[in-house]
N, C-alpha and C positions, 0 to 999 in steps of 0.2 A: 192865298191872298193875291189880289191883282197887282200888276206892275206894268211899267212901260218898257218897251224895248225898241232899240234902233239898231238895224243890221247894215253892214256893208259887205259886199262881195265883189272880189276882183278875180277875173279869170283871164289868163294869158295863154293863148294857143299858138303853136308854131309847127308848120309842116314844111320840112326841108324840100327844096326843089319842086315846089308846087307850080304846075303849069296853068296858064290862064290866057284868055284872049280879051282884048279890049273892044267893047262896042262903044258907040257914041256916048251913051249915058250910063253904062254899067260895065262891070268887070265880070266875066264869066269864068268861074273856076273849073278847070278840066281835071284836076286831081293830081296825085303824085304816087309814086311807087313807095314812098317813105311814109311811116306812120305820123300821126299828129301827137305831139308832146304838149302837155298842159300842166300848168300850176294854178291852183285855186286857193284863195285865202278868204276865209269868212271871219268877220270881226263883229263881236257884240260891242257896240260903241256906248261907253258909259257917260252920263252927264249931259247929253244932248237931248232936248225935248223931254227931260225927266227920265231918261233911260237908266235903268239900274244894272243891266247885265254887263259883264265884262269877260270876254273870252276871245281866244284866237285859235283858229283851226286851219291847218295847212295840208293840202292834198296835192300829190304829184301823180301824174298818170300818163299812159300811152294808150292810144286807140287807133284802130285801122279797120277799114273795110276793103277786102281784097276780092276782086272779080276773077274767077278762074274759068271763064268761058263756059263750055257746056257742062263742066263739073259743078257749077253753082257759084255761090259766094261764101266767103269766110269772113268773120269779124271777130276781133278780140279786143279786150280791154284789160289792162293791168294798172292797178293803182295802189298807192300807199298813202296813209295820212295819220295825223295825230293832233291832239290839242297841245299847244305849247304854253297856253295861258288859260287857267280855269278859275280865275278869282271869283266870278259870280256866274256860274254855268247852271242854267235851269234845265229841267227835264225835257222841255220841248226842243232844246238846242243840242241834245245829245246826238252823237252819231250812232245809229243802231244798225246791227246786222239782223235782218228780218228772217224769221223762220219760214220754211217752205209751207205752201198751202196744199193740203191733200186733194182739193177739188180743182183748183185753177193752176195753170202753168204760168209761172211768173216770167217777166222779161229775163231771158237767160243772160243778157249782157249787164244786168244790174243786180240780180238777186240769185240766191241759191234755191234749188228745187227741194232739197231734202234736209235742210238744216233743221234740227229738232226743236230749237227754241230761239226766241228773240232776245238779244242782249246788247247793252251799250258797249262801245269801245272808246277808251280814252287815250290809251297808249298807242304806239305805232302798230299798225296792222298792215298786212299785205294781202291783196285780193286780186284774183284774175279770173277772167271768163273767156271762153272760146265757143263759138257757134258756127257750124257749117250747115248751110242750106243747099241741098243738092238740086233744088228746083225741078224735081221730077227726073233727074238723070238716070235713076235706077228704076223707079216704078213706071215711068212712061214707056218702058219696053213691054209691059204687060197691058194688053189692049183695054181691059175693063177699067183698070186703075187710071189710065190716061183720060178716060171719059169723065170720071168723077173728080179729077183734079187733085189727087193726093200728092203731097210732096214729102220727101224724107229729110229729117234733120238729125244732127248729132252734135254733141258738145261736151265740154268739160269745165270744171271750175275748181279753184283752190282758195283757201283762206287760212292765214296764220294770224292768230290774235293772242296777245299776252294775257288778256283778262281771264280766260279760262284755260290757259296753256293749250290752246286749240290748234290742231293741225288737221284741217278738214279738206277733203277732196271729193269730187263727184264726177261721174261720167253719165251721160244720158243719150238716148236715141229715141226717135219717135217719128210719127207721121202726122202731118198737119194738112189742113185744108183752108185756103184763103177764101173768104166770102167777100163778094163784091157788092 
């Protein structure tokens, strides 16, 4: 059956010791050696414009992109979240852990590559992703590979979820080519 839904989302981010310069009409962010901490709250608002849903989801996380000079760039994301109100939570509003795709490489900072099935999580979960892009630091030493523009990547991920008593971890490595 059809229903109306009104959502609210608030996300607060904080990066300690973030450097910046001021231009006449803008502020240019130069970055920080510290990670960005965030808290995100999603709310299904009941009663407004005929909305019938009613849930609260809170997520806490840390993310950072680290430039390592000629060795490439590393990025990581660690997050935890849970629903603390599920009075009227519909299927479309669930938080899902997506299964890996055998043909396509998913975004390694958002999804797992080899997770065997998709499932919803309602209780507290803990998730982390790490990706290092060498930007050709290793393969550029081989003349032919430098010409075709291959880059090497490596990463890892973990997931702890109560729904399936799941303790999942993965490591991956590969070669990628950026198309312009």
